[in-house]
C-alpha positions in Angstrom: 58.6 -8.7 -14.9 57.2 -10.2 -18.1 54.7 -13.0 -17.8 53.3 -11.9 -14.4 49.6 -11.5 -14.2 48.4 -8.7 -11.9 45.0 -10.4 -11.5 46.0 -13.9 -10.3 43.2 -16.1 -8.9 44.7 -15.9 -5.4 44.9 -12.1 -5.5 41.3 -11.8 -6.7 40.1 -14.4 -4.2 41.7 -12.5 -1.4 40.2 -9.2 -2.6 36.8 -10.9 -2.8 37.2 -12.3 0.7 38.2 -8.9 2.2 35.3 -7.2 0.4 32.9 -9.8 1.8 34.2 -9.2 5.3 34.1 -5.4 5.1 30.6 -5.2 3.5 29.3 -7.9 5.7 30.3 -6.0 8.8 28.7 -2.8 7.4 25.5 -4.7 6.6 25.3 -6.2 10.1 25.8 -2.9 11.8 23.2 -1.1 9.6 20.8 -4.0 10.1 21.1 -3.7 13.9 20.4 0.1 13.7 17.6 -0.4 11.3 15.8 -3.1 13.3 16.1 -1.4 16.7 14.7 1.9 15.5 13.1 1.4 12.0 11.4 4.8 11.8 14.6 6.7 12.5 16.9 4.5 10.3 14.5 3.6 7.5 16.9 5.1 4.9 19.3 2.2 5.7 17.1 -0.5 4.1 17.9 0.5 0.4 21.5 0.7 1.3 21.5 -2.8 2.8 19.8 -4.2 -0.3 22.3 -2.4 -2.5 25.3 -3.8 -0.6 23.8 -7.3 -0.8 23.3 -6.9 -4.6 26.9 -5.7 -4.9 28.2 -8.7 -3.0 26.2 -11.1 -5.1 27.4 -9.4 -8.3 31.0 -9.5 -7.3 30.8 -13.2 -6.4 29.1 -14.0 -9.7 31.7 -12.0 -11.7 34.5 -13.8 -9.8 33.0 -17.2 -10.6 32.6 -16.4 -14.3 36.0 -14.9 -14.6 37.9 -17.6 -12.7 36.1 -20.6 -14.0 35.2 -20.0 -17.6 35.4 -23.6 -18.7 33.7 -25.3 -15.6 30.0 -25.3 -16.5 28.7 -25.7 -12.9 30.8 -22.8 -11.6 29.9 -20.6 -14.5 26.2 -21.4 -14.0 26.6 -20.5 -10.4 28.2 -17.2 -11.4 25.3 -16.4 -13.7 22.8 -17.3 -10.9 24.6 -14.9 -8.5 24.3 -12.2 -11.1 20.6 -12.9 -11.6 20.0 -12.8 -7.9 22.0 -9.5 -7.6 19.7 -8.0 -10.3 16.6 -9.1 -8.3 18.0 -7.6 -5.1 18.9 -4.4 -7.0 15.3 -4.1 -8.1 14.2 -4.6 -4.5 16.7 -1.8 -3.5 15.1 0.5 -6.1 11.6 -0.4 -5.0 12.4 0.1 -1.3 14.1 3.4 -2.0 11.1 4.7 -4.0 8.7 3.5 -1.3 10.6 5.1 1.5 11.5 8.4 -0.1 8.1 9.0 -1.6 6.4 8.7 1.8 8.7 11.2 3.5 
């Protein structure tokens, strides 16, 4: 059908919501394991940071893509991406700290 857009805002919004739910459940479960027995599940900390960075990046990308002319939303998207980079750096630092001490 001509004129139909595969990436409509509703579809991308739904995909973002489902992604948030799935990754959120994974992060909560990994955090529970990591905090009850941190010595055994220490390897989960970089994964938790990575998933948090991924969620922030996807949210920022969504805001920038869906609201290119609304300055506040676009600025929020840029801030999400900056925060995701900071969390990704924390992910790398925690992975280096954990895996060099094994």
